[in-house]
N, C-alpha and C positions, 0 to 999 in steps of 0.2 A: 586521436586516441581510438584504440580498437573498441569494439562493441563490449559493453559491460551492462548486464541487466541484473534485476534482483526480484526476490519475492519477500514480502515483509508482512507476515501475519501477526495479529495480536493474540496473545495467549489467554483469551477470555473463554476458551472452550475448545473442543476438538474441531478439526477441519471437517467441512461439509462439502457437498458437490460444487457449490459456488466457489469455494476456496480452491478446489481441484482445477476448475476451469481457468482461474486466474493464474495458478501456478504453472499449469501446462502451457498456456499461451506464452508466458514470459520465458519459460524454459526452452520451448521449441524455437522461439524467435532468436534467443541467444545462441543456441547451438547451430541454427541455420546460418548465422553470420560468423561462425567460428569464434564466438566471444565467450566471455565468462558469465556465470550465473551465481549470484550471491544470495545468501539467506540472512535476513535480519529479523530478529524478534522484537516487535514494537510493544514493549512492556512498560512504556513510560507512564501509563495510567494504572498505577499499582492497585488501587481499590477494585478495579474491574478484572484484574488478572486472576485466573483460577490456578491454585497450586498444582503443579505437575503438568499443566497444559502445554508449556513450552516443550518439555521432553516428549510428550505425546505427539505434538505436531511434527517434531523432527523424526520420530520413529515412523510416523505415518508417511512422510515424504520418502523415507528410505524404502518402505514397503512397496511404494508405487514406482520405485526405480529412479527417483530424482537423485542426482549427484551434484552437490554444490561445490564451488571453488572457494578455498580459503576458510578461515574460521567463521563461525556464526557470531554475529554482532548482537549485543543486547542493549537496547536503549537505556535501560535502568542503570547501566554502568557509565553513561556518558553525560550526566547532568552538568558537569563542570563545563563541557563544551557548549551546551545549550545556553548556559548562563553567560558565557563569553559572547555568544551571538546576540543575546538579549541586550547586553551592555553596549554593544556596538550600535544597536538600533536606538537605544536611549541617548547615547552621545550624539547621534545624528538627528535627534528630535523627530524620529520616525515613528515613535510609539508614545502613548500617554497612559498614565495610571487612571483606572476607571473603577468606580464603586457601583455602577449600574448593573442591574440584572439583565438577562437576555431580552426580556420584554421591554425594558426601559431604554434600550439603546437608540430607539427611534427618536427620542427626545433628549438624548444625552447632552449634558452640560459639562461633562468631565473634560472634554477637549479644551474647554476654556478655563479649566482649573477649579470648577465648582463641583466638589465631591462631598459625599456623605462620610464624615470621619468615623462613624460608628461601624462601617462595613469594611470587610477585607477588600483589598485592591487586586484587580487583574491588570494586565497590560494589553492595550489594543493598538493596532496600527492606525496610522492616519490615512490608510487606504482601505476602504470598505469596513473599517472598524472591527476587523476580526481579531480574536484573542490569540496571543502568542504565549502568554503566561497566565494561568488561571488563578482565580481568587483563593482556591484551596491549596495553592503552593506548588502546583504541578505544571510542567511545560506542556503546551498544547501540541497536538499532532502536526499542525501546519508548520510550526517552527522546527520541530525535531526532525521531520521527514526531509525538509530542505537541507538542513545542516548535515544529516547523514548521507544523503545522496551526493552532496559535494565531497564530503570526506572520503567516501568509498569510490569516487570517480565514476558514478553511474552515468552512462551515456544515453540509455534508453529505458524508459519506464513503460511496461505493459501491464495493465491492470483493468479492473472492472469499470464500466461506463458510469457507475454511480459516483465516481470520484472526478469526473470530468470538470465539474464546477470548481474544483480546487485549483485547477491549472493557473488561472489569472493570479490567485493569491501566491502560489508557489513562485511564479515568475516575478512578481513584485518583490518578494523576499530575496530571491536570487540576485536581482539587480541591486537591491538595497545593500546586500552583504558582499557584493562584488563576486558572486559565484557564476559559474557557467550554467547553462540551461540544458537539461536533457531533452531528448525527443520523447513525446508522450503518445501512446497509442492505447485506446480503450476498447475492450472487447465486450460483447453482450453480457448483461447481467442475467443470472439464472433466477427465475421467479417460481413461486409455488402455485398451486391451483387457484389461490385467491389473487394472484397477480402481484404478490409481495416479494420483494427481494429475499432470496434465501439467506438467512442469517441465524445467528444463535437466538436473537430476539424474536424471530418468527418461528422458532421451533425446528429449524433445519436439523435433520438427523445426522449423526457423525458418519463419516465414510465407513463402509462395510469392507473390511480388509479381506473378506472371503470372496469379494467380487471385484478385485483389482483390475483384471483385464477388461471386463465389461464397462466399468466406470471410466477407465481411461479412454476406451473406444468412444464412449458417449461424449466425453469432454472434447476430444479431438474433433469429432464430427460437428460439434457445436461451433467451434472457433475457426474451422478451416473448410471453406466450401470446396476446395480442390481435393476431394476425397478419392478421386480416381487413382491418385498415386499409391493408394493402399491396395489396389486391385481387389482381390477376393479375400481380404484379411478377415480372419475369424475373430469375432469379439471375445470369444472364450480363450483365445490364445494371444490376444493383443498385448503389446508392451510399449513402454515409452521409447525403448531402443528402436523398435520398428518405426515409430512415428518420426524419430530423428533421422533414421536412414532414408525414409521417404521424403525428407526435406520439407515437411509440411510447414515448418516455421516461416518459410519465405512467402507463404500465401496468407498468413494470418492478417497482415496489414490490409488485405483486400476485403476482409470481413469486419474489421474494426473501424474505429473512428479516431483520426489524428487530431490532436489539439496542440 
């Protein structure tokens, strides 16, 4: 199968510089390999989604010069598919219902059928006890992302290093569901002055659309050590097209971490 990558933001607010780094890395890697680059809006966690954020994210990507292949996929429209995957795990006795809180899982008796009937149930895997269906009735990220990557034929996942610990869980689910396994590459996480990952929770400011060339230049410089390909590129005139022509995507793997 030819190269197919993706960028999958959650619409819990506007994109910030950390988001731009992840998007740029995945985009350049896909284009360097002559592959496709898809966009998926991971809005499965409805209560955390901000109205209008998905539209704002897409407009911001367009403003920075990103061009995606095919239609944008929204996880909120795919709950039937996730339910089918969960049913397959149930039938294989690979998951179990659990009434424990997150703090109680260390002493969990739910694996043996001892549950608190007064509490809503989540569904956990018999591998690492991670949740695939939450007690509030929502599908967990771990399951949804694996199902979607398979359905979209994703061959390569380039994302932030904060998600590297999820790889064993994803691979377990892929094997349990009979899916293929993409290649994973994790690029450096952007942090603030306090050493915290840039995120909406840590107050990361939204991308300033008046500074598109400079921000792209900074993002590419962070993820690709082979900056000599840009020669004397002016940050004020920088563009994603210039980065693609410089073929910097082929050098991202040397700066990232494969899992």
